C-alpha positions in Angstrom: 133.9 132.8 126.6 131.7 135.7 125.4 132.6 137.7 128.5 136.2 137.9 127.1 134.9 139.3 123.8 133.0 142.0 125.6 135.6 143.2 128.1 139.3 142.6 128.1 141.0 144.2 131.1 144.3 144.5 129.1 142.5 147.0 126.7 143.2 150.6 127.2 140.5 153.3 127.0 140.8 155.8 124.2 141.6 159.3 125.3 139.4 161.9 123.8 141.8 164.9 124.0 143.9 164.5 120.8 142.2 164.9 117.5 142.4 166.6 114.1 139.7 167.9 111.8 139.8 168.2 108.0 137.3 170.1 106.1 137.9 169.4 102.4 141.7 169.7 101.9 142.3 172.1 104.9 143.2 170.8 108.3 142.1 172.6 111.5 142.6 172.2 115.2 139.7 172.6 117.6 139.6 172.6 121.4 136.3 170.8 121.7 133.9 168.9 119.5 130.4 168.0 120.6 127.3 166.2 119.1 129.6 163.5 117.7 126.7 161.3 116.9 124.4 159.8 114.3 120.8 159.0 114.9 117.9 157.5 113.1 114.2 158.6 113.0 111.7 155.8 113.4 108.0 155.0 113.6 106.5 152.5 116.0 103.4 150.4 115.3 101.5 148.2 117.7 100.1 145.1 116.1 96.3 144.6 116.5 95.9 141.2 118.3 99.5 140.8 119.6 100.5 144.0 121.3 103.3 142.7 123.6 105.8 145.1 122.1 105.9 147.8 119.4 107.4 147.2 115.9 110.0 149.7 115.0 110.5 150.9 111.4 113.2 153.3 110.1 111.8 156.4 108.3 113.4 159.1 106.2 115.2 161.8 108.2 113.4 165.1 108.5 116.1 166.9 110.4 119.9 166.8 109.8 122.4 165.9 112.6 124.6 168.7 113.7 128.3 168.8 114.8 129.5 171.6 117.1 133.2 172.6 116.8 134.8 175.1 119.3 138.2 176.8 119.3 139.9 179.7 121.0 140.3 182.9 118.9 143.8 183.9 118.1 145.2 187.4 118.4 146.8 187.5 115.0 145.3 186.8 111.6 147.1 183.4 111.3 143.7 181.7 110.9 142.8 183.3 107.6 141.6 179.9 106.1 139.4 179.4 109.2 137.9 182.8 108.8 136.6 181.8 105.3 134.2 179.3 107.0 131.1 181.3 107.2 127.4 180.5 107.9 125.6 179.2 104.8 128.8 177.8 103.3 128.6 174.2 102.0 131.4 172.0 103.3 132.4 168.6 101.9 134.5 165.7 103.1 134.7 166.5 106.8 136.9 164.0 108.8 137.6 163.8 112.5 140.7 161.8 113.4 141.1 160.7 117.0 144.8 160.1 117.8 146.4 158.0 120.6 149.7 159.3 121.9 149.3 162.3 119.4 150.3 160.2 116.4 148.5 156.8 116.2 145.2 156.8 114.5 142.6 155.3 116.9 139.2 156.3 115.5 137.9 158.2 112.4 134.5 159.8 111.9 133.4 161.2 108.5 130.6 162.9 106.7 130.4 163.7 103.1 128.3 166.9 102.9 127.2 169.6 105.3 126.4 173.3 105.7 127.7 175.7 108.3 124.4 176.8 110.0 125.7 178.9 112.8 128.9 180.8 113.8 129.0 182.2 117.3 131.4 183.9 119.6 131.4 183.6 123.4 130.1 186.4 125.6 132.4 189.4 125.9 132.7 190.2 129.6 135.1 192.9 130.9 134.6 191.5 134.4 136.1 188.1 133.7 139.3 186.7 132.5 138.2 184.1 129.9 139.3 183.2 126.4 137.2 184.3 123.5 135.7 181.1 122.0 134.4 180.7 118.4 131.8 178.0 117.7 130.8 176.5 114.4 127.7 174.4 114.0 127.6 172.2 111.0 124.4 170.4 109.9 125.4 167.3 108.0 124.3 164.3 105.9 125.1 161.7 108.5 128.2 160.8 110.6 129.9 157.5 109.9 132.6 155.8 111.9 135.3 154.6 109.4 136.7 151.2 110.2 140.5 151.2 110.7 142.2 147.9 109.9 144.3 146.5 112.8 142.8 148.8 115.4 
């Protein structure tokens, strides 16, 4: 019954629209997060007499992974803590909590250390009617999915 372990039609898909982000002790809300991934760098070696397939070996990372966080800019200075997040700043203990029904914890992603490498605002265009979006890009030490008991 391995097919039952792989796919259970009673299972619900996890919505991706409700999440919270903590950076250190501060909690932030963002409208979009991208590059939510972790990757490994590797070498491949083909064996001399038996070259049916390459052998893969993990190697030390030469480039950090990056996380991109986007949010709309508010008209008042209610985001004073967010404005302290500037490029070059070291950040620690970054957690992304994915919520089901707005309250139930469904997934948690975490990285221990990172640096804000880019802060960007969307294009200002007097001919359009779009929100001003602020983007933070954080290079980090490696994203880990935290297991949640009972989920």
